[in-house]
C-alpha atoms as one frame of an Amber mdcrd trajectory, in Angstrom:
protein
   0.000   0.000   0.000   1.314   3.449  -0.895   2.108   5.903   1.896  -0.629
   8.372   0.859  -3.217   5.560   0.811  -2.183   4.496   4.315  -2.712   8.068
   5.566  -6.353   7.981   4.410  -7.309   4.713   6.146  -9.721   5.273   9.020
  -9.945   9.024   8.494 -13.270  10.755   8.049 -13.920  12.606   4.794 -14.040
  16.363   5.361 -12.693  16.429   8.916  -9.716  18.157  10.442  -6.480  16.169
  10.147  -5.862  16.688  13.875  -9.064  14.757  14.707  -9.251  12.129  11.964
 -10.903   9.118  13.572 -14.485   7.989  14.082 -16.503   9.321  16.975 -18.807
   7.251  19.213 -22.498   7.397  18.394 -21.960   8.287  14.720 -22.723   6.164
  11.635 -20.094   5.766   8.927 -19.780   4.216   5.501 -16.348   3.092   4.326
 -15.390   4.384   0.870 -14.037   1.492  -1.196 -11.943   1.876  -4.339 -11.078
   5.047  -6.199  -9.077   7.955  -4.840 -10.802   8.091  -1.439 -10.395   4.378
  -0.701 -10.278   3.771   3.047 -11.866   7.064   4.111 -15.001   7.004   6.231
 -18.052   9.058   5.291 -20.193  10.280   8.198 -23.787   9.378   7.276 -25.288
  10.057  10.702 -28.834  11.330  10.294 -29.067  10.613   6.560 -32.492   9.448
   5.378 -32.641   6.062   3.581 -33.316   7.748   0.224 -30.224   9.936   0.659
 -28.130   6.838   1.316 -29.667   5.039  -1.685 -28.724   7.969  -3.966 -25.017
   7.750  -3.123 -22.815  10.815  -3.063 -20.473  13.041  -5.068 -17.522  14.272
  -3.041 -15.124  17.094  -3.834 -11.497  15.979  -3.933  -8.088  16.909  -5.269
  -7.127  13.246  -5.553  -9.352  12.250  -8.496  -8.575  12.116 -12.196  -9.656
  15.750 -12.606  -7.292  17.059  -9.927  -8.226  20.067  -7.816 -11.920  20.886
  -8.035 -12.882  17.430  -9.276 -15.581  15.180  -7.896 -15.703  11.461  -7.181
 -18.897   9.440  -6.919 -19.587   6.631  -4.456 -22.669   4.405  -4.192 -23.720
   2.016  -1.421 -22.890  -1.597  -2.225 -25.821  -3.950  -2.593 -26.227  -5.963
   0.581 -23.670  -3.916   2.545 -24.688  -0.276   3.145 -21.628   0.249   5.368
 -19.331   0.043   2.309 -19.752   2.419  -0.616 -18.031   1.603  -3.900 -16.351
   4.068  -6.220 -18.555   4.811  -9.246 -16.182   7.140 -11.108 -14.851  10.681
 -11.333 -16.465  13.783 -12.826 -15.553  17.404 -13.361
């Protein structure tokens, strides 16, 4: 595993690097594959239809570089793991 990939493991998307880990009482989905592989997405309070729709996340790590978006969708049968669905501008 590359060093930059190891740094992402167990961190929460969009949180401060000084407080990267999961917090008790919160619900997370693990991002699987793509540039955000290993990050956790805080889905606490999301409605089922929001979870079903998946998400587009802003990142500098995707194919488009800074200002690009990556898409993740919940995996069938395992809503705690969301698979990479591609990059977009």
